[in-house]
C-alpha positions in Angstrom: 28.1 15.4 -29.4 25.7 12.5 -28.8 24.3 10.7 -31.8 20.6 10.8 -32.5 20.3 7.1 -31.7 21.8 7.6 -28.3 19.5 10.5 -27.6 16.5 8.4 -28.6 17.7 5.4 -26.5 18.2 7.7 -23.5 14.7 9.2 -23.9 13.1 5.7 -24.1 15.0 4.5 -21.0 14.0 7.7 -19.1 10.3 7.2 -20.1 10.4 3.5 -18.9 12.0 4.5 -15.6 9.5 7.3 -15.1 6.6 4.9 -15.8 8.0 2.4 -13.4 8.4 5.0 -10.7 4.9 6.2 -11.2 3.4 2.7 -11.0 5.4 2.0 -7.9 4.2 5.2 -6.3 0.6 4.3 -7.2 0.9 0.8 -5.8 2.5 2.0 -2.6 -0.3 4.7 -2.2 -3.0 2.1 -2.6 -1.2 -0.4 -0.4 -0.8 1.9 2.5 -4.2 3.4 1.8 -5.8 0.0 2.2 -3.8 -1.5 5.0 -3.9 1.4 7.5 -7.7 2.0 7.4 -8.2 -1.8 7.6 -6.2 -2.0 10.8 -7.9 1.2 12.1 -11.4 -0.2 11.5 -10.4 -3.5 13.2 -9.0 -1.7 16.2 -12.1 0.6 16.4 -14.4 -2.5 16.3 -12.4 -4.4 18.8 -12.4 -1.5 21.3 -16.1 -1.0 20.8 -16.8 -4.7 21.4 -14.7 -4.5 24.6 -16.6 -1.5 25.8 -20.0 -3.2 25.0 -18.8 -6.4 26.8 -18.0 -4.4 29.9 -21.2 -2.4 29.9 -23.9 -4.0 27.7 -26.5 -1.4 28.6 -24.4 1.3 26.9 -24.4 -0.5 23.5 -26.6 2.1 21.9 -24.4 5.0 23.1 -21.2 3.1 21.9 -22.5 1.9 18.5 -23.2 5.4 17.0 -19.7 6.8 17.6 -18.2 3.5 16.5 -20.0 3.6 13.1 -19.1 7.2 12.6 -15.4 6.5 13.4 -15.4 3.5 11.0 -16.9 5.8 8.3 -14.1 8.4 8.8 -11.4 5.7 8.7 -12.9 4.3 5.5 -12.9 7.8 4.0 -9.1 7.7 4.3 -9.1 4.7 2.0 -11.2 6.5 -0.5 -8.9 9.5 -0.4 -5.9 7.3 -1.1 -7.7 5.9 -4.1 -8.3 9.4 -5.4 -4.7 10.3 -4.9 -3.5 7.1 -6.6 -5.8 7.8 -9.6 -4.5 11.4 -9.8 -0.9 10.1 -9.8 -1.6 7.5 -12.4 -3.5 9.6 -14.9 -2.1 13.1 -14.5 
């Protein structure tokens, strides 16, 4: 039968490991949630500039969908922030 000190020590170690795992998961969520939308926004902007460079008269028709696409990509970063906060505090 384990001693009360051993049970207390095991409980403390389990709590520390759980906190470490939770913090690691939060940092990975925010890392991927920031990097992927950043690359997506850069790619969307690059392709839009290529399209405008090929056909400058269509700039108005290209700009509106580009801004909408960038907003949707940025929403993914906000969703990852919400998920990370839920993981951290719940």
